[in-house]
C-alpha distance (Angstrom), angle and dihedral (degrees) to the residues before:
residue distance angle dihedral
X1 . . .
X2 3.77 . .
X3 3.79 113.6 .
X4 3.81 119.3 -125.3
X5 3.78 116.3 -114.7
X6 3.78 120.7 -106.0
X7 3.80 89.5 -113.0
X8 3.80 91.7 56.6
X9 3.80 92.5 46.7
X10 3.78 90.0 48.6
X11 3.78 91.4 65.2
X12 3.81 88.7 59.4
X13 3.77 99.9 50.2
X14 3.77 138.8 2.4
X15 3.82 95.3 -42.3
X16 3.82 92.6 -87.8
X17 3.79 126.6 114.7
X18 3.79 113.4 -99.8
X19 3.77 125.6 -135.4
X20 3.78 117.4 -97.1
X21 3.81 92.8 -117.7
X22 3.79 91.1 52.8
X23 3.81 90.6 51.8
X24 3.80 91.0 50.6
X25 3.80 92.2 51.4
X26 3.79 90.6 47.4
X27 3.82 91.7 52.1
X28 3.82 90.9 49.4
X29 3.79 91.1 50.8
X30 3.79 90.1 49.0
X31 3.81 92.1 51.5
X32 3.81 90.1 50.3
X33 3.77 89.2 50.2
X34 3.81 92.5 52.9
X35 3.81 90.9 49.9
X36 3.80 92.8 46.9
X37 3.79 109.4 108.0
X38 3.78 113.5 -142.0
X39 3.79 112.4 -166.6
X40 3.78 118.0 -145.5
X41 3.82 117.5 -122.0
X42 3.81 113.7 -139.5
X43 3.79 89.9 -22.9
X44 3.80 94.6 -61.4
X45 3.78 119.4 148.2
X46 3.76 117.9 -104.5
X47 3.78 122.5 -119.1
X48 3.79 87.2 -86.8
X49 3.76 137.7 -26.8
X50 3.80 86.4 -115.1
X51 3.78 97.9 179.0
X52 3.78 93.5 58.8
X53 3.78 99.6 27.0
X54 3.79 95.8 48.4
X55 3.81 92.5 48.3
X56 3.78 89.4 55.8
X57 3.79 92.1 44.1
X58 3.83 93.4 48.0
X59 3.79 89.9 51.4
X60 3.78 89.1 58.2
X61 3.80 94.9 47.0
X62 3.78 110.7 111.1
X63 3.78 94.3 16.4
X64 3.77 98.0 78.6
X65 3.78 115.1 66.9
X66 3.79 93.4 -172.7
X67 3.76 133.7 -88.2
X68 3.76 119.0 75.2
X69 3.81 101.9 -30.9
X70 3.81 124.1 -164.9
X71 3.78 123.7 -39.2
X72 3.80 92.1 -108.8
X73 3.81 92.0 49.8
X74 3.80 90.7 50.0
X75 3.79 90.8 50.6
X76 3.80 91.2 50.1
X77 3.80 91.6 47.8
X78 3.79 91.2 48.2
X79 3.79 89.5 50.9
X80 3.81 90.5 53.1
X81 3.80 91.8 47.5
X82 3.78 92.3 52.0
X83 3.81 89.9 57.2
X84 3.80 91.9 59.7
X85 3.79 123.8 101.6
X86 3.81 106.3 -127.4
X87 3.79 141.6 108.3
X88 3.81 91.4 -76.3
X89 3.82 92.5 61.2
X90 3.82 100.2 40.2
X91 3.79 97.0 82.5
X92 3.82 96.1 -109.4
X93 3.81 106.5 155.3
X94 3.80 131.0 -176.9
X95 3.81 93.6 -122.5
X96 3.82 91.0 61.1
X97 3.80 97.6 59.1
X98 3.79 146.7 45.2
X99 3.80 96.2 -114.8
X100 3.80 94.3 -172.6
X101 3.81 92.1 54.6
X102 3.81 91.7 46.7
X103 3.80 91.7 50.0
X104 3.81 92.6 50.6
X105 3.80 92.3 46.3
X106 3.81 95.3 47.4
X107 3.81 93.6 44.8
X108 3.79 89.1 54.1
X109 3.82 91.1 52.6
X110 3.81 95.1 51.3
X111 3.81 91.0 47.9
X112 3.82 93.2 56.9
X113 3.83 120.1 103.3
X114 3.79 116.0 -103.3
X115 3.81 94.7 -112.3
X116 3.81 91.2 61.6
X117 3.83 93.1 55.5
X118 3.83 128.0 79.1
X119 3.78 111.7 -91.8
X120 3.82 97.8 -154.1
X121 3.81 94.8 74.0
X122 3.79 133.4 26.6
X123 3.79 94.7 -109.3
X124 3.79 93.7 167.0
X125 3.82 93.1 54.6
X126 3.79 92.0 49.7
X127 3.79 91.6 46.1
X128 3.82 92.2 52.9
X129 3.81 87.1 54.4
X130 3.79 92.9 50.8
X131 3.80 92.2 43.8
X132 3.80 89.8 52.1
X133 3.78 91.0 53.5
X134 3.81 91.3 49.5
X135 3.81 89.6 52.5
X136 3.81 89.2 50.5
X137 3.81 90.1 53.1
X138 3.81 88.0 50.7
X139 3.81 89.0 55.2
X140 3.82 95.8 -106.7
X141 3.81 103.5 122.4
X142 3.80 94.3 157.9
X143 3.80 90.6 57.6
X144 3.79 88.4 45.5
X145 3.81 89.7 57.9
X146 3.80 90.0 52.2
X147 3.80 92.8 54.3
X148 3.80 91.7 45.1
X149 3.79 88.9 54.0
X150 3.80 88.6 55.3
X151 3.81 89.9 48.8
X152 3.81 89.4 55.6
X153 3.81 89.8 51.3
X154 3.81 91.4 50.5
X155 3.82 91.3 50.7
X156 3.80 97.1 41.9
X157 3.81 92.7 119.8
X158 3.81 96.0 51.6
X159 3.80 119.6 52.8
X160 3.80 92.7 -170.3
X161 3.80 90.1 57.7
X162 3.81 87.6 59.2
X163 3.82 94.6 59.8
X164 3.81 95.4 90.9
X165 3.81 91.6 40.7
X166 3.80 93.3 52.1
X167 3.79 89.6 47.9
X168 3.81 90.2 52.4
X169 3.81 90.6 47.0
X170 3.80 91.4 51.4
X171 3.80 90.3 51.9
X172 3.81 96.1 46.7
X173 3.82 93.1 48.3
X174 3.80 90.3 48.1
X175 3.80 92.1 50.0
X176 3.81 89.3 48.9
X177 3.82 89.9 53.6
X178 3.81 97.5 -106.6
X179 3.80 101.0 123.3
X180 3.79 93.9 161.4
X181 3.81 90.6 62.0
X182 3.80 90.2 43.6
X183 3.80 90.2 56.7
X184 3.80 90.0 48.0
X185 3.80 88.8 62.8
X186 3.79 91.0 45.6
X187 3.81 87.6 57.1
X188 3.79 90.9 50.1
X189 3.79 89.6 52.0
X190 3.80 89.9 51.0
X191 3.80 90.7 52.6
X192 3.82 90.8 51.0
X193 3.78 90.6 48.4
X194 3.81 90.6 51.6
X195 3.79 92.7 48.7
X196 3.81 96.4 41.7
X197 3.82 111.5 28.8
X198 3.80 112.6 -174.6
X199 3.81 110.8 -107.3
X200 3.81 116.8 -127.9
X201 2.96 134.3 -71.8
X202 3.82 90.6 28.8
X203 3.80 115.9 86.7
X204 3.81 92.7 -168.0
X205 3.77 135.6 37.2
X206 3.78 113.0 -102.2
X207 3.81 90.6 -113.9
X208 3.81 91.4 55.2
X209 3.79 95.6 42.6
X210 3.80 92.1 49.5
X211 3.78 93.8 48.3
X212 3.80 90.8 49.2
X213 3.81 93.9 50.0
X214 3.82 94.4 47.3
X215 3.81 92.0 44.8
X216 3.80 91.4 53.7
X217 3.81 90.7 48.7
X218 3.80 95.2 48.3
X219 3.80 98.7 41.7
X220 3.81 102.4 67.9
X221 3.79 145.9 -40.5
X222 3.80 89.6 -97.8
X223 3.81 88.8 73.1
X224 3.82 100.0 44.5
X225 3.78 93.6 101.2
X226 3.79 93.7 48.1
X227 3.81 90.6 48.5
X228 3.80 89.5 49.9
X229 3.80 90.4 53.3
X230 3.82 91.5 49.2
X231 3.80 93.7 53.3
X232 3.80 91.7 43.7
X233 3.79 90.0 52.2
X234 3.80 90.8 51.6
X235 3.81 90.5 50.0
X236 3.79 90.9 57.5
X237 3.81 87.9 64.6
X238 3.82 98.6 35.9
X239 3.83 108.7 22.2
X240 3.83 95.0 172.8
X241 3.80 97.6 46.5
X242 3.83 112.7 127.8
X243 3.80 97.1 -146.7
X244 3.80 95.4 47.6
X245 3.81 92.7 46.8
X246 3.79 91.7 48.7
X247 3.81 93.0 46.4
X248 3.79 92.4 48.3
X249 3.81 90.4 48.8
X250 3.81 92.7 50.5
X251 3.80 92.7 46.8
X252 3.82 90.8 50.7
X253 3.82 89.5 48.8
X254 3.81 91.6 51.3
X255 3.79 92.5 43.9
X256 3.82 92.4 49.5
X257 3.80 89.8 47.5
X258 3.78 91.1 53.9
X259 3.81 91.1 48.9
X260 3.82 90.7 50.5
X261 3.82 90.6 51.2
X262 3.80 88.9 56.0
X263 3.82 90.3 55.3
X264 3.79 102.2 -95.4
X265 3.82 117.8 140.4
X266 3.82 116.9 -134.6
X267 3.84 113.0 -175.7
X268 3.79 115.7 -143.7
X269 3.80 91.0 -123.6
X270 3.80 92.3 60.4
X271 3.80 98.7 35.3
X272 3.80 110.6 126.5
X273 3.80 90.5 -164.2
X274 3.83 91.9 62.0
X275 3.78 92.8 52.1
X276 3.79 92.5 46.1
X277 3.82 93.7 46.0
X278 3.80 89.5 51.9
X279 3.81 89.5 49.5
X280 3.81 91.2 49.9
X281 3.81 91.0 48.7
X282 3.80 90.5 49.6
X283 3.81 89.4 57.1
X284 3.82 93.8 41.9
X285 3.84 106.4 27.2
X286 3.83 95.9 173.3
X287 3.80 96.6 52.5
X288 3.80 106.5 120.6
X289 3.81 94.4 -171.0
X290 3.81 91.6 60.0
X291 3.82 89.5 49.0
X292 3.80 90.6 53.1
X293 3.80 93.4 51.1
X294 3.80 90.8 48.1
X295 3.81 89.5 49.9
X296 3.80 90.8 52.0
X297 3.81 90.7 54.0
X298 3.81 90.1 52.7
X299 3.80 91.2 45.8
X300 3.81 92.0 51.7
X301 3.81 88.7 52.6
X302 3.80 95.9 49.2
X303 3.83 95.2 -104.0
X304 3.80 94.3 132.5
X305 3.81 97.4 162.1
X306 3.81 93.4 52.4
X307 3.79 89.7 45.1
X308 3.80 91.9 51.7
X309 3.82 92.6 49.3
X310 3.80 92.1 54.0
X311 3.81 93.6 43.6
X312 3.80 92.1 51.1
X313 3.80 91.9 47.7
X314 3.82 91.1 47.8
X315 3.79 90.8 54.2
X316 3.81 90.5 49.0
X317 3.81 95.2 52.9
X318 3.84 97.9 35.2
X319 3.83 108.8 30.3
X320 3.82 91.3 147.0
X321 3.81 97.9 46.8
X322 3.81 108.3 108.5
X323 3.81 94.5 -154.6
X324 3.81 92.0 50.7
X325 3.81 95.0 45.9
X326 3.81 93.1 48.4
X327 3.80 92.9 51.7
X328 3.81 93.3 43.9
X329 3.81 90.2 48.6
X330 3.79 91.6 52.0
X331 3.81 91.3 47.0
X332 3.81 92.3 50.6
X333 3.80 90.8 48.1
X334 3.79 90.8 54.7
X335 3.81 90.9 52.9
X336 3.84 88.3 46.1
X337 3.81 95.8 -115.5
X338 3.80 91.5 136.4
X339 3.80 98.0 158.1
X340 3.80 94.6 55.3
X341 3.79 90.5 44.5
X342 3.80 92.6 50.9
X343 3.81 91.9 47.3
X344 3.81 91.6 56.4
X345 3.80 95.0 40.2
X346 3.80 96.5 47.6
X347 3.80 90.7 46.8
X348 3.81 88.4 54.4
X349 3.80 88.7 48.9
X350 3.81 89.5 68.7
X351 3.82 87.5 60.7
X352 3.82 98.2 39.2
X353 3.83 106.3 26.3
X354 3.81 92.7 160.7
X355 3.79 97.4 54.0
X356 3.81 109.1 124.1
X357 3.81 90.2 -167.7
X358 3.80 90.9 53.9
X359 3.81 92.8 51.4
X360 3.82 88.2 46.8
X361 3.80 93.2 55.2
X362 3.82 93.4 44.0
X363 3.81 89.8 50.9
X364 3.80 91.1 50.4
X365 3.80 91.4 52.5
X366 3.80 91.1 51.3
X367 3.79 90.1 47.1
X368 3.79 94.0 56.1
X369 3.79 92.8 38.5
X370 3.80 88.3 56.6
X371 3.82 92.3 70.7
X372 3.81 110.6 96.2
X373 3.78 123.6 -169.1
X374 3.76 132.4 -26.0
X375 3.77 92.8 -56.5
X376 3.80 89.7 64.4
X377 3.82 92.8 -128.7
X378 3.78 109.3 176.7
X379 3.81 123.0 -125.0
X380 3.81 105.5 -129.9
X381 3.81 94.0 -152.5
X382 3.81 91.0 54.8
X383 3.81 90.8 48.2
X384 3.81 90.7 52.0
X385 3.81 89.8 51.9
X386 3.79 88.5 48.5
X387 3.81 89.3 53.0
X388 3.80 92.2 49.4
X389 3.81 93.6 55.1
X390 3.80 93.9 38.7
X391 3.81 89.0 55.0
X392 3.80 88.8 54.3
X393 3.79 90.8 49.2
X394 3.81 91.0 51.9
X395 3.81 91.1 47.6
X396 3.81 92.9 50.2
X397 3.80 95.0 41.9
X398 3.82 107.1 28.5
X399 3.81 94.0 161.9
X400 3.81 94.0 62.0
X401 3.79 107.2 94.9
X402 3.81 107.6 -163.8
X403 3.84 98.4 61.8
X404 3.81 87.2 58.7
X405 3.80 90.6 54.0
X406 3.79 91.2 49.8
X407 3.78 92.2 47.2
X408 3.80 92.5 51.8
X409 3.81 90.9 51.9
X410 3.79 92.6 49.6
X411 3.82 90.9 49.6
X412 3.79 86.9 56.8
X413 3.78 90.5 48.1
X414 3.82 91.4 59.5
X415 3.84 89.8 46.5
X416 3.81 95.9 -103.4
X417 3.81 90.0 129.4
X418 3.80 94.8 151.7
X419 3.79 91.1 59.6
X420 3.80 90.8 44.4
X421 3.81 91.7 51.5
X422 3.80 90.4 49.8
X423 3.80 92.1 53.2
X424 3.80 92.3 48.2
X425 3.80 92.1 51.2
X426 3.80 90.9 49.5
X427 3.79 89.1 53.5
X428 3.80 93.0 48.2
X429 3.81 88.3 53.1
X430 3.80 92.6 58.4
X431 3.81 116.1 105.2
X432 3.81 97.2 -168.2
X433 3.80 97.7 69.9
X434 3.78 118.7 124.8
X435 3.83 115.5 -127.8
X436 3.82 91.3 -107.1
X437 3.82 90.5 51.8
X438 3.79 91.9 49.6
X439 3.81 89.6 48.6
X440 3.82 90.1 54.3
X441 3.81 89.3 47.9
X442 3.82 92.3 54.6
X443 3.80 91.5 47.2
X444 3.81 95.4 49.3
X445 3.80 94.1 41.8
X446 3.80 87.4 52.1
X447 3.81 88.8 53.3
X448 3.81 89.7 49.0
X449 3.81 92.3 51.6
X450 3.81 93.4 45.6
X451 3.82 99.5 43.3
X452 3.81 103.6 31.7
X453 3.82 107.6 21.3
X454 3.84 97.5 36.1
X455 3.80 90.0 -133.2
X456 3.79 106.1 138.7
X457 3.80 93.5 169.4
X458 3.82 92.8 56.0
X459 3.80 90.4 45.2
X460 3.81 91.4 53.1
X461 3.80 91.1 49.5
X462 3.80 91.6 55.5
X463 3.80 94.7 44.0
X464 3.79 87.1 54.4
X465 3.79 91.9 47.8
X466 3.78 88.7 52.0
X467 3.80 91.8 52.3
X468 3.80 92.1 48.1
X469 3.80 87.8 66.8
X470 3.83 85.6 67.7
X471 3.79 130.3 -129.1
X472 3.80 99.6 -43.0
X473 3.81 99.8 127.6
X474 3.80 143.2 10.7
X475 3.81 88.3 -91.3
X476 3.82 89.2 72.7
X477 3.80 91.1 63.8
X478 3.81 90.5 42.9
X479 3.81 90.6 54.7
X480 3.81 90.0 48.7
X481 3.81 92.0 48.0
X482 3.80 91.6 52.3
X483 3.80 92.2 49.5
X484 3.80 91.2 50.2
X485 3.79 90.3 49.5
X486 3.80 91.4 52.2
X487 3.81 91.5 53.8
X488 3.83 89.3 56.1
X489 3.80 96.6 46.3
X490 3.81 97.5 88.4
X491 3.75 132.7 35.1
X492 3.76 91.5 -146.4
X493 3.76 108.5 65.9
X494 3.78 124.2 -144.2
X495 3.78 131.2 -160.3
X496 3.81 88.2 -91.4
X497 3.80 90.8 60.1
X498 3.80 92.2 51.2
X499 3.78 89.6 47.0
X500 3.82 90.5 53.8
X501 3.81 92.6 47.9
X502 3.79 91.8 49.9
X503 3.80 90.7 47.7
X504 3.81 92.9 50.8
X505 3.79 93.3 45.7
X506 3.81 90.3 53.5
X507 3.80 88.9 58.4
X508 3.79 90.7 49.0
X509 3.81 91.5 51.1
X510 3.79 90.5 50.9
X511 3.84 92.1 49.8
X512 3.79 97.1 -118.1
X513 3.80 92.2 141.9
X514 3.78 120.4 96.1
């Protein structure tokens, strides 16, 4: 048999010639891989059509010195990349999600200490992968590479857990023009596939299938149904698996929640999410996250006592779980148990001091606790605590617009009007605001001018500007309501009142009202 040249062998390994016995074993493994029959589940693609894809890739090995390569080589590489199972091939698009929120949420998860994360799965490794993809969608491929490197470190002990990461790395390097590095990761994926062929009837390794299902669920509401189908499919093979039962329960909960938001009624007695959450809790009785979701279902159906029991138990078993504490804190705020909520939230703050969501929830509790009596007199000390945590939220999540609006209004409330005015002007100078955000800005700046600067004329101008953006949010109706109220304030009308009435009637003539 003719020996391969050193140059050809170098493309397979580290550039060094390999021993003859090693080559023979590699060829045998490759033949077994070609003969391995991978069934397709519900028509989904397999990890890769390795027999065809690897033949095409091997034919290119040694021809491409790096860089862009020929057009045909790029097309072949792109074809191989599209057969991978990773975030780039799962249909996750920027228009479907709030990328800023996802980035904040995922960065909080990876910053948590290990003992506050679930031990059954490598949540941190998966989150680095998802965070990297979010950074790619934001146009930051270099940062994406950094997070993918951390994902590799987290999964160093499990080659199969690196499959999605290597796929993402191949894609990012290709998109950055480094096709040689992209093909390096394709080779690593081939080696994993040779060493760990997927047993029938599974088309994907468990690690890959799980990461895909959770990524779909966490990315946006547009993928809830697909995530639900993934977890259901996994349950058909492993009906008693804790992770699959939990994932299916959460996807049903999210899917039901989305249906309820669109006006559909789902009675508790027929709710599939309740039954599945109870099944998941039966298999994993100390899982505080499942308890919280079950409590939320009861709360949404008016079963406050059952909801409280599950929330309290969740806090007992998972006092250091950020997701659990945030949901319990929000629940306690809604039932006006501010002290208990703040105790749990501020305790969690010692574990996750840089959580923007945690500072947000603490601030909200102080805000509502600040109201005293029927006259709604505000407690200044509580407002100052609100401001302190809201400032931290803004610092940790500067891209999120609404906390800045709230902070400006609270500055005005404690008579720091100069600082409030400065914040408002900074927000007006931004060019990246969505129309709904700008509408909220006009409405709240109008409130600031009317209530704290005694400038009714300026307030009216901004309420009108908010309405001119048309009925795209609840702030449109709030601007309209304030203008109507101003017209009724005095018996003797001024030119401003007639101007408001004419403005509102023009909207009515043009059918802007709902």
